[in-house]
C-alpha positions in Angstrom: 15.5 -66.2 40.0 13.7 -64.0 37.1 11.4 -61.8 37.3 9.3 -61.2 35.2 6.5 -58.3 35.1 3.5 -58.7 32.8 0.6 -56.2 32.1 2.8 -53.0 31.6 1.0 -50.6 29.1 2.1 -46.5 30.1 4.7 -45.1 29.0 6.6 -43.4 32.7 5.1 -46.7 34.2 6.9 -48.5 31.5 10.1 -46.7 32.5 10.4 -47.0 36.0 9.7 -50.0 36.7 12.6 -50.9 33.3 14.7 -49.0 36.5 14.1 -51.8 39.0 16.3 -54.5 37.7 13.5 -56.6 36.4 14.2 -59.4 33.4 11.6 -59.6 31.5 8.2 -56.9 30.7 5.0 -58.0 29.3 2.9 -56.4 26.9 -0.4 -57.8 26.4 -1.5 -57.8 23.0 -5.3 -59.4 23.7 -8.7 -56.7 22.9 -10.3 -58.2 26.1 -7.7 -57.8 28.9 -8.0 -54.6 31.1 -4.5 -53.9 30.3 -4.4 -54.0 26.7 -2.3 -52.5 24.9 -3.9 -50.2 22.1 -2.8 -48.5 19.4 -2.3 -45.2 18.7 -2.4 -42.7 15.7 1.1 -41.8 16.4 4.3 -41.8 14.2 5.7 -43.5 17.0 3.4 -46.5 16.5 1.7 -47.8 20.0 2.3 -46.8 23.3 5.1 -49.6 24.5 6.9 -48.7 21.1 6.9 -45.1 22.2 8.1 -45.9 25.9 10.7 -48.4 24.4 12.2 -45.7 22.1 13.0 -43.6 26.0 14.5 -46.9 27.5 16.5 -47.2 24.3 17.4 -43.9 24.5 18.3 -43.4 27.8 21.2 -46.9 27.1 23.7 -43.7 26.8 23.4 -43.5 30.5 24.0 -47.1 31.2 20.5 -48.4 31.4 19.9 -51.7 30.8 16.9 -52.6 27.9 14.6 -55.2 29.8 13.5 -58.6 27.9 10.1 -57.9 25.7 7.3 -60.4 25.9 3.9 -60.2 23.9 1.4 -61.6 25.8 -1.1 -63.3 22.7 -4.8 -64.9 23.1 -5.7 -67.1 20.4 -4.3 -64.3 18.2 -4.3 -65.0 14.3 -0.5 -66.1 13.3 -0.4 -63.1 11.0 -1.0 -60.3 14.1 1.5 -61.9 16.3 3.9 -61.8 13.7 3.9 -58.4 13.0 3.3 -57.4 16.4 6.9 -59.3 17.4 8.4 -57.8 14.1 7.5 -53.8 14.8 8.2 -54.3 18.5 11.3 -56.2 18.6 9.8 -58.9 20.9 12.2 -61.1 22.8 9.3 -63.7 24.0 5.7 -64.5 22.4 3.9 -65.4 25.4 1.0 -67.4 24.0 -2.2 -67.7 26.8 -5.2 -69.4 24.6 -5.2 -72.5 23.0 -2.4 -72.5 20.8 -1.4 -76.3 19.7 2.4 -77.7 18.3 1.6 -77.0 15.3 0.3 -73.5 15.8 3.9 -72.8 17.5 5.9 -74.6 15.0 4.0 -72.4 12.5 5.3 -69.1 14.5 8.7 -70.0 15.0 9.4 -71.3 11.2 8.2 -67.6 9.9 10.2 -65.7 12.4 13.3 -68.2 13.0 15.7 -67.2 11.4 14.9 -64.7 9.2 12.9 -62.4 11.0 13.7 -62.5 14.7 16.3 -65.2 15.0 15.9 -65.3 18.4 12.6 -65.1 19.6 11.1 -67.6 21.9 8.0 -69.0 22.6 6.4 -69.3 26.1 3.5 -71.8 26.6 0.9 -70.6 29.6 -0.9 -73.5 31.1 -3.9 -72.6 33.1 -3.8 -75.0 36.6 -6.9 -75.7 38.7 -5.7 -79.1 39.6 -3.0 -81.7 39.6 -3.9 -83.4 36.7 -3.7 -80.1 35.0 0.0 -80.3 35.1 0.5 -83.2 32.6 -0.8 -81.1 29.8 2.5 -79.7 29.4 3.8 -83.2 27.7 2.0 -81.6 24.1 4.4 -78.8 24.1 7.3 -80.4 24.7 9.8 -80.2 21.8 7.8 -76.7 20.9 7.5 -74.8 23.6 10.7 -72.7 24.5 9.4 -72.0 28.8 6.3 -72.6 30.0 4.1 -70.4 32.2 2.0 -72.2 34.9 -1.1 -69.8 36.1 -4.5 -70.4 38.0 -7.5 -71.5 35.9 -10.4 -69.1 35.8 -13.0 -68.3 33.6 -10.4 -65.4 31.1 -7.3 -66.0 30.6 -5.1 -65.1 33.1 -4.8 -62.1 35.4 -7.4 -63.2 37.9 -5.3 -62.5 40.4 -5.7 -65.6 42.3 -3.4 -68.8 43.3 -3.0 -71.9 42.6 -1.5 -74.4 45.2 2.0 -74.4 43.7 2.9 -78.0 45.6 0.7 -79.8 42.3 4.0 -78.6 40.5 5.7 -81.5 42.3 4.0 -83.6 39.5 6.0 -81.2 36.6 8.9 -83.5 36.2 9.3 -81.8 32.2 12.2 -80.4 30.3 10.7 -77.5 29.6 11.7 -74.5 32.4 9.1 -72.7 33.7 8.2 -69.6 34.9 5.4 -69.6 38.4 2.1 -67.0 38.2 -1.0 -67.4 39.5 -1.4 -64.2 41.6 1.9 -63.1 43.4 1.3 -60.5 45.8 3.5 -58.3 47.9 3.3 -60.5 51.3 4.3 -63.7 49.0 8.1 -62.9 48.8 9.4 -65.2 51.5 6.7 -68.0 50.1 8.2 -67.4 46.4 11.9 -67.7 48.4 10.6 -71.6 49.8 9.4 -72.6 46.3 12.0 -75.2 45.3 11.8 -76.8 41.9 14.5 -77.6 39.6 12.9 -76.0 36.3 11.5 -73.1 38.1 13.1 -70.5 36.2 11.1 -67.5 38.2 8.3 -65.5 38.7 5.1 -63.5 36.8 4.1 -60.6 38.4 1.1 -58.6 37.8 -2.5 -57.3 39.2 -1.2 -57.3 42.8 0.9 -54.7 42.3 -1.2 -52.5 40.3 -2.5 -49.4 41.6 -5.0 -49.6 38.4 -5.3 -52.2 35.1 -1.9 -51.4 33.4 0.0 -49.6 36.4 2.4 -50.7 38.5 3.0 -49.6 41.8 7.0 -48.7 41.7 7.8 -48.9 45.3 5.9 -51.7 45.8 7.3 -53.8 42.7 11.0 -52.1 44.2 10.6 -53.6 48.3 9.3 -56.8 46.4 12.0 -56.8 43.8 14.5 -56.3 46.7 13.5 -59.5 49.2 13.8 -61.6 46.4 17.3 -61.1 45.5 18.0 -61.1 49.2 19.2 -57.1 49.3 17.2 -56.0 52.5 
């Protein structure tokens, strides 16, 4: 099961979480989020770039570089493309009302000339069983889905939705399971089975403050998921 930790922002915290053996790390480029990654006026660019340069430097000592996910909400395509190029993103997670046409246009621009291997994750907010059916419009467009709790904003509510509604998902697009997964949910996660579930998305329940993850709490959880303790 792949593990994605989202809402990262602080350089030292990024490096520490990177060492936990997770598979994806998410950076939120949505100004209304408390985990928003702001630009800073330095030659290093924005904070994830600064941290990422440290991660690259540490590859000489064997530190693995996890996959980078940029999270966007109804953003102008050119802004998404610029961020994707500048930060060498592996995934673009679209958490708003982006259409299949929007996704196709991004792919045509980025692949193969700019980022030939970039993948698109489309987040879908789930409030009831029928919401799962929205996956159908993204078949053949999104590379992955992320099922999250429906809320007034766009994700990060910390609330869980009843995962049983995903029994209704009969699509061929792999998905990440999100929605308020916390430190006490390891057994619940391990008990969840769906042939298209690729992994889980962790965020607010593992924070000491918005944008700062509790590394020890994450370490314990990751070990439980991987049956290492």
